[in-house]
N, C-alpha and C positions, 0 to 999 in steps of 0.2 A: 162438381168442382174438381179441378186437377190439383194434384198434390206433388210436392217435392219433399223428400226426406233426406236429412243430413246424416250420413253414417259417421262422419267425423266433424266434431265441433271444437274449435279452439276457443277457449275461454281465457281472455286476457284481463287481468285485473291490475289497474294502476293504483298503487297505494302510496300514501303520503304520510309522513310523520309530522311532528310539530315543527321541525326545521325543514325548509324547502330544499336545502342541500342534501338532506338525508332521505331522499325518496327512493322508491324501488318499484319495479314492475314484476309481477308474478304471472307466469304463463302456465296454464293447465290444459291438457288435452283430454277430451272425452271422445271415445269411439263408440259407435252404436252398431250393433248387428243389424242386418236387414230386418225391416218390420214385417209383420204378417197382418193380414186383413182378417178380421173376425166379423162375419155377417151377423146382423141383429134383425129384429122384427121390423116390419113396415118399410123394407128397402134401405134401411140405414146400415152403416158399418162402423167398426172401430179400427183405428190404426194402433197396433200394439207394438211397443218397443220393450225389450227386457229392461228391468230396473226403472220403469217410469210409472206414473199414476195418471189416470184420466181425470181431467179437471176442466171446468168452465163455469160460467154463470148459468143458472137454471134456464133452459130453453135454447141456449146457444150450443154450437158444435163442441163436443167434448174432444179435447186433444191431449196428447201425452206430454207430461212435464217431468223433468229430471231435477232432483235437488242437487245443490253443490255446497259442500262444506270444505273450505280451503284454509289450511293453516298458514298464517301470514308470519313474516319475520317479526321479531320482537319490536314493539313500539310502533308498528305500522297500522293504518286503518284503510278501509276501502274508500276511494274517492270516485272512481269511474270504472265501468265494466264495458268491455268491447267483446263482442262475439263474432268470430270469423267462421263461416260455414264453408266446408270444402267437400268436394266429391258428392255433390247433391245428386240424387237419383230421382228421375221423374217417374212416377208410377203411371203406367199406361192404362189406367182405369179412371172412370168418372165415379166418384164416391160421394155419398151424402153421409157425413159424420153424424152419429147418433147424438141427439141433443141431451145435455146434462139434465137430470131430473132432481127435484128436491129430495133430500134424504128423508125417508119415513121409516121409523122403527117397525120391524116385522110384526110384533104382537099388537101394535096400536093401529095397524092399517085396516081400513074398511073400504069397501067399494065406493062409498059416497065421498070419500076424502081424496083431495088432490085431483089427480087425472094426469094425462100425458101433456107435457109442456113442450111446445115447439115454437120458437119465435121465427116466423117466416121471413122477417126482415134480415135476420142473420144469414139466411140461405140465398138471398137475392143479390149478393154482392158480386160485381163483375170485374173487380180489380184484385191484384195480387195482395195477399195479406201476409206480411212478414211475421215470422214466429215471435210470439211475445217473450219478454224477459222480465222477471220480477226485479224489484229494487233489491240490490245487494246491500247488506249492512254488516257492520263489524260487531261481533259478540266476543265474549271472553270466557275462557275456561281455565281456571287456576292461573290467571294472569297472562295466558297466551291468547293473542288475537286470532279470531277465526272469521273468515268471510262466509256469509250464508246467503243463499238465494236460490232461485230456480230458473230454468229455461226450457224451451220447447224445440225439439228437433224437426218439427213439421211446419211447413208453410203451405198455404192454399189460396 
């Protein structure tokens, strides 16, 4: 798989209050340092960005996600989120991302339990997959609205 990484991601959140005339748009810029590639067993790799976590469904490629918590103007809520990626860098390597495994507590693990999970159908895709974005929602802390969600700086 060929990958592109976004060192700069513009996160634009359209917010709307109860009155349509009192809407606002909030723009937030996230910058990412260059990723580094960490080799794993069996020919797999991890793409590591600072301040991200690796996540996926078990057996599917594990990709980095970054959380976003954005303070909104008083009385506003999240309606729509648009992400603009700029300055994408194409990695000149073909990588197989390590598949996410089921979490198993260390003391309860036995050799007969679980096993390596790899969904081969997730690795046989021949089209570009855009980076996923979670649903953003509005939460409140002491009456202040906060937009929360996550996004991924990697496409493959």
